[in-house]
N, C-alpha and C positions, 0 to 999 in steps of 0.2 A: 504494500500500500504506500503510495507516494504521499507521505504526510510527515509532519514534525510534531513531536510531543514535547512540551516544555513546562518547567516549574518556574513560576514567577513569584516575586516578593515585593511588597510595598515597603520601601525603606522610609523611615521617618525623616531622614536627612536629604535623600536624593530622589524620592518618589519611586515609581514602578521600576523594577529591575528584573532581568531574566537571570535566573540562578543556574538552570541546568536544562539542556535540551538534547533530544535524541532524534537523529535524522537517518534516512535510508540512502545508502550509496549503491547504485546498480553498476557503476563502473569501478575499476580498480582504485585503491586508495591513492591519494596524492603522492607525488614522487618523494621518496624518502620515508614514507609512512609504512610501518609494518607492525604486525602484532608482536606484542612483547614476549620475550623469552622468559623461561623460568629462572629466576635469580635468587631463589631462597626466600623472597619476601612473600607475605600472604597475599599481597595485591597481585602478584604475578601468577597465582594459581589459576588454572583453567577449570571451568565448570561445564557440565552438560545439562541443559534444561530446555525441554520442549523442542528438541531437535536443533537448537542453536548452540554453537560452540562459543562459550564466553571466554574471551581473553581480555584481561582487565586494563591493559595499558597499550597506548600507541607510542612508539619511540619518539617520533617527531611531532611537533605541534606548531601552530602558526601563532602570530601575535594576537589573533582574535581569541585565543584561548586564555589570554590573561598573563602571559609571561613578560613580554616586553612590548606593550602596545605603543604604537606611534600614531601620527596623524592620519596615515593611510589605512590603518586597521579599522575594520568594521566594529570592533569591540569598543566598550566605553573607555574614556580616558582615565588615567590614574587618579586625576583630581576629582573625578566623579565617584570614586569608590570610598567606602567608609574607612576612616583612619583607625584601623585595628589590625591585629595580627591576622595572618592568612586563615588560620584555622578558627578564628572567632569573628570573621567579617560577615555581616549580614547581607552584603551585596555580592558576595563571592562564594561559589561552591567549592571549586578545586583550588589547590594551592598554586602559587605562581609557576612552579616548575612541573606541575602535573600535566601530562600530555592528553589525558582523556581516557575513554574506554571504547572498545570495539568488540562487536560480536559477529561471528561468521556463521551464516546459515548454510549448512552443507548441502541442503536439498536444492536451493535456488541460487547459490553463489552470491547472495546479497549480504552486504555488510551494514550493521547498525552501529553508528558512531555517536558517542555522547561526549559533549563538552559544555562549556558555559554558554557559548554563543556559536551560531553557524559561521563557517568560514567564508561563505559566499556573501558579498556585500548586499545583494538583493534579498537573499534569504534573511540576513541579519535585520534588514529594514522591515521585512514582513513580520518577523517574530517580535521585533521591538514594538511595532505599532499594535499588534495583537495583545502584547503584554500590557501596554498602557491602557488600552480600551478595556481589557478584562478587569483591571484594578481601579478604574476611574469611573467611566460613564456607563459601561455595559455590565450592569449588575442587576440581579433579581431582587425582589423585595426581601428584606432581612439581610441582604448582602452575602448570604451563604446559599449556594446552590448552583445548578447548571443553567446555562444560557447559550443561545446561538446568535451569532452575528457575522458580518462579513460582506464582501462584494467580489465581483469578478476580477478586479484589478489586484487587490491585496489578499485574496483568498478568503475562505470561510473558516470560522472558528467555533469549536465547541469548547466552552470555558466553564470550569467548575471552581468557584471561589470558596475559601474556607479560612478558619482561624486556627492558630496554634497558640497554646497557652505559654506565656512567658512572664515570670514573676517580676522582671525588671522593665517590662514594656508598659507604655501608657495604656491603661485599661486592662493590663495583665494579659494581653493577647496580641498576636501579630497576624497580619493579613497576607494570605497566599492564594495562588490559583494554579491549577493545572489546565493547560490549554492544548488542544489538538487542532492543527491547521492543515488544510488541504484545499486544492482548487476545485475539487468535484463536490458541488453542493448536494446533489442527490445522494451520492454515496455517503457523505457525512451525516445527512439526515437519517438515512436508513440504518446507520450504525449507532444512532443515538442510544437505544436501550442497552446495547452491548457496552459502549463506552461509559455510560452512566454507571452501570453496575461495577465494572472493573476499576474505574477511577475512584469511585466511592470507596471501594475496598482499600486502595492505596491511601486515601485520605484518612480513613478510620485507623489504619495502622500508624500513620504519622501522629495523629491526634492522641492515640492511646499512649505512645511512647512519651510524647511531650507532657501529657497529663501526669504521668508518674514522676517525671523530673520536677514539674511544677509543685506537686503536692509535697515532695521531699524538701524542696527549698522553702516552701511556706511553713512547713513544720519546723525547720531549723531556724528560720529567720523571717517571721511574718513581715511582709512589706507594707501592708496597709497601715499598721500602727506607726511604722517608721516614717512613712510619707506624711502622715498627719502631724508628726512632731517637727518635721522640716518643711512645713507647708509654704514658707516664704522663701525657701532656697530655690534658685533657678533650677528647673526640673532636669534639663539636659546636663548641666554641670555637675549636679549632685550624684549622677550615676557613673561618672568617670569613664564614659565610653562603653559601659557594659550593655547599653541599649542595642548595640549593633551585633549582638551575638548571632552566630551562624546557626543553621538548622541542625547541624551535627551536635552543637552544644545544647540546643533546646531539647533534643531527643536522646542525648547521651549515647549516640550510635556512631562510632567512627567509620563503620562500613556503609553508612547511609547512601552515599552516592553510587557505590557499586551495586547496592540493592535496587536503587531507583533505575539505574541503567538496565539491569536485568528485567525489571517490571515494564519499563517503557519499550524495550526491544521486543519483549513477548507481546505487549499490547499491539504494536505495529504489525507484527507477524500474524497474530491471531485475528485481528480485525481485517487484515487483507485477505485472509484465507476463507473467512466465513461467507463472503459474498463474491460471486463470480458473474461475469458478463457472458451472455450467449447471443450470437447473431442469428436473428430470425428473419428469414427471407419470405416475404409474403404472408398470407393468412395462415393460421395454425392448421395442421392436418386434421383429418377426421379422427384419427387415433388419439391425437392430443385432446380434442374436444370431448370425446367419449370418456377418456381417463379423468378429465377434469370434472365431468358430470358425475362419475362414479364416486370420486373423492368427496364431492359436495353432498351427495346422498348419504355417504357414510358419516360425514360430519353432522348432518342434520339428525341422523338416527342416534348418534352418540349423544348429541345435545338433548335429544328428547328423553334419553335415559337418565341424564344427570339429576333431574328434579324429581324423579319417581323411582326410587330404588325398589319399592315393593312390586311395581309393575314390570320391572326389568325381567325379560324372559330368561329362562335357564340357558346356560351355554350349550350350544348345539355344535356338532362336528360339521359346520358349514364350510363353505368355500368362498374366498374372496380373491378375485383376479387369478384364479387358477392355483392359489396356494392355500394349504390347510391352515386354519387358525392355530396359533401356537398355544399350547396348554402349559407352558413353562413361564415362571416369573422371570423378570429381568435378571435376578440374582442367580437363577438356576443355571448350572453349567450346561453346555450343549450336549456333552456326552458324559454324564456323571457316573453311570454305572454299567458301562459296556466297554469291551475291549476296543481301544481306539484303532489298533492296527486292523482288526477285522472290519470295522466300519469303513475305514479308508479304503481297504481292499475291495469291499463290496461296492462302494460308490464309484469305483473306477469303471464298473461295468455299466456305463450309461452312453446314451447317444450324444455326440458332441455337436453335430450339425446335420443339415439335410443331406449333404454329400455323404457323410458318414452313414446315415440311415439308409441311403440308397445302395451303398456298397454292401451293407449287412443284409438287407432284405432281398436284394436283387432288383434289376431294372423293371421287370414286369410286375412284381409284387408291389414295389414302391409306386409305380404309376397307378395301379389300382387304388392303393391307399390314398395317394394324393388327389386322385379324381374325386373320391368320396369326401375328402376334406373340403375341397373347393366347392363342391355342390351343396354342402351343408348337411350331408347325411351323418348319421350317428357312427362314430368311430369308437369301437370297444376293444380294450386291451385286457387280456386275462394273463396274470403273472403273479408269482410269489414275491418278486422283487419290486417293492413300491418305488424305490429310487429309479429303477429302470423305466417304469411306466410314467413317472413324473417327467423324466428327461425326454421321453418320446413326445409327450404332450407339449413340453416347452419348445421342442423343435418344430412340431407340426403346426402349432399355433402361429408361427411366423408367416405362414402363407395366407392367413386370414386377417381382415381388419379386426381391431380390438372389440368392436361392438358385436361381432359375430361369434365370439368365443365364449362358450359356457362349459366349464370343466368341473367334473367331480373326480378328483385324482384317484381315489380308492374307496370302494364300497363293498359291503358284505351282501348286498342285494342289488338286483337290476333296477335301474332308474330309467324312466320313460324318456323318449327323445326330446320332448318339449322342455325338459329340465336341463338337459345337457347334450351337446354334440360331441363331447369327449368324455368317455366313461372308463374308469379303471376298475377292474373286478378281481377278486381273489379267485384262484383256480376252481374252488368247489362251488361257486355260484352257478345256479341253473339259469340259462337264458331262455326265454320263451321261444317256442318253435317258430312262431310267425315272424319273430325278429331275425332268426337265423336264415330264414328263406326270403326275407324282405330285400328288395332292391335298394332300399334306403338305409342300409346299414352294412358295415364291414367289420369283421372280427379278426383280431390278431391274437393268436394264442402263442404264448411263450413257454416252450417245453424244454425239458432237459435233453440235450443232444444225445443221440444214440451212438454217434461216432465221436472219436476224440477230437477231430478237427473237421468242421464242415466247410471252412474257408480259411484262407491265410490271415494272420494277424494284420490288422489294418494300421495300427499305430504302435510304434516301439515303446512309447513312454506310458502306455496304459495297459491295464488288464484287458485282453481281447474278449469279445463276446462269443467266442466259438464254443462255449459250454452250453449255449442256448440254441434252440431251433425255433424259427419264427414261421408260423403257418398263417397265411392271409387268405381268408375266405369271405365270399359275399354272395347274396342271392342274385346280384347283377354284376358279374365279372366284366371288366372293361377289356374289350378285345384289343390286341396289340396294334391292329391296323386302324382302329377308330381314331378319328381326328382329335376329338376331345376339345376342351376349352383352349383358346389361344394362349392364355396365361400359363397353362400347364406345360405347353410345348416350349414356351420361352424359359420357364423355370428349369426344365430338363436340359435345355441347351446350355444354360449357365452352369448347371451342376456337372455336366460332362466335359465342360471346357476346363482342362487342367491348367491353363494359363491364368485362370482367375483364382485368387485366393478365397478363403472362406469369408473374410471381411468384405471383399468386393462382391461376392455372391449375396451377402446380406444386404448391401446397398442396392443391388439389382432388385431384390425382393421389395424393398421400400419403394423404389421407383415404379415397379410394376403395379403394386397395390394402389399407389396414388393415381396412376394412369387409369386403372379400371374403376377406382372410386369416383373419378371425375365423370366417367361414363354413367355410373350409377346415379350421380346427381342430376345429370341431364335427363336420364330416363325417368327419374322420380318427378322432376319438374314437369316433364312432358305428359306423363300418364296420371299421376296422382293429383297434381295441382291444377294443370290446365285441362285435364280430362279429354285428351285428344282421341280420335277414333283409332281402331286397330290398324287401318290402312296407313295412316300417318306414322303410327308407332313402328310399323314394319319398315317404312322408308328410313326412319331415324336410325333403327338398328343397322340397316345396311350402310348408312353413312358412318356410323360408329365402328363398323367392322365387327359387329357382334350379332349377325343375323342367324348364325348356326344355333341349333337346339341347345347344345351344352353351354354356349355363351349366354343365351337368354336365361337359362336356369341359374347360371352363376350370378348374373346381374340381379335377378329377383331375390336370390338369397342374400347377397351383399347389401341389398337395399334395406334389409332389417338391421344392419349395423350402422345406419346413418345416425348421427347425433341428434338429440332433441333440439339442440340449439339451431342446427341447420334447418331442420324441418319447420320450426316455429318462425325462423327468419323468412323462409319462402312463403309461408302462409300469410305473414304480416305484410310482405311486399306486394302480394297479389291482392289482398283484401283492401289495402289502403286506397288505391285508385278508385275502386268501386264505391267505397264509402264517400270519397270526396265528390264523385259525380252525382251521387244521390242527393248530397246536400245542395248542389247547384240546381 
């Protein structure tokens, strides 16, 4: 995430000051800068946290970091700093010779660098202006809490102001803020809940440490009574410079800046990882719309259960999106009481892709199975291995639109076709005779192979399926010389083309489904919405290249998978002109 996180302080002598900031470097460090080596000091130790390698020092530093500032440096002049020792200065975080901190993200090769001020003059100006605004005019009621401000030129800022207890300060507290600056307004607004929670945690930790120091000092030497006795003494002179104590003194934590660097670096990495951008070209696909509608239905159903626990139905072994509902709690291990090697060995006997399934079943058996899948007929698998059946359905469903898929992965009794078009059964389940002889169903029986090897091993890195024998039967077998639907022929052509990888074949399937779903939309508009006669419909099918019998059946089945959003949109666009004409 291209952003800067900074800790700011309001000095009683010099006003708002930037104490500590962490920025992201996508390019190599400046010339001469390198991560510190291990020299026996505690600061040089390297830590591992959240996938980021923490190296606490950078060898070189610029004048902007406070060592020898001159007129060309973007940092504050020496005359603007509090006149106190480096470790007790309220306007300074790192000592004069301290080069700063750096963290290396091994995954992305990004570096997170922390020092008192940014090196770049333009960034220094942006952070400086955000610091002044966060501690002067841009504050929320009560002066403590989060606020958002900014513009396109100077960046947008998430600021959280807070107070730190100090027994020597005016009002016994000092004013600080943690700010996050970036140029992307939408991203920053969407990150508000995340930033608020994490920054609030950092603030609570700082305030807790400072409160312990404050209470200890007040117990040893109460300041309120002492100030009352010296009420006419000039306030700043009677404190002898102790008003400018640093945050490390207020919290009694010498490793404070190293800890803040770790927290700020993690905050930048985590906030950048939680939101990603995706390029969407054109309108969403029908599969996307159907998935969104199913998620909305599930959300409404769960919200309806929240207020009525007594009416909540008992858990059923139902199916959602082709997956069985989990009966384990989040704390339950995935495999608590079974031999992990046996489970892994058993799960290797699964179908990996359509090409894999075609090689296992054979060309003619796969064509019969695929034809029934595309036509919307019921596909029944009988096997002992539930993982094998589930993998088969996961592969076969890729040929259909999401709205046309209804799966019961495994059942102890036969389920009617109106409930599911993919049904997994255990071997002992009896299937009605009229289903076995029906032309609208296909049965795949997975039996133990009678020979040691029915076909060669397909993949060297997995357990082969040659211990099984697959028998595909149907009341309406598809002849090898039958033309079949056009999309089936194109799918087989892609599967037999060895120059195409599995990933490329998957993308071919997506394109083919979108092509035929567009034909489905035209046919739905033509027949269901406009109610055109059969003669015109036949002409339309010829234009679409889908006049054959199998193509027509496929289009009618796929029409059931259209999203409710698309159907309602068509109905509203058709009815609106009629209603406007009637008003006229």
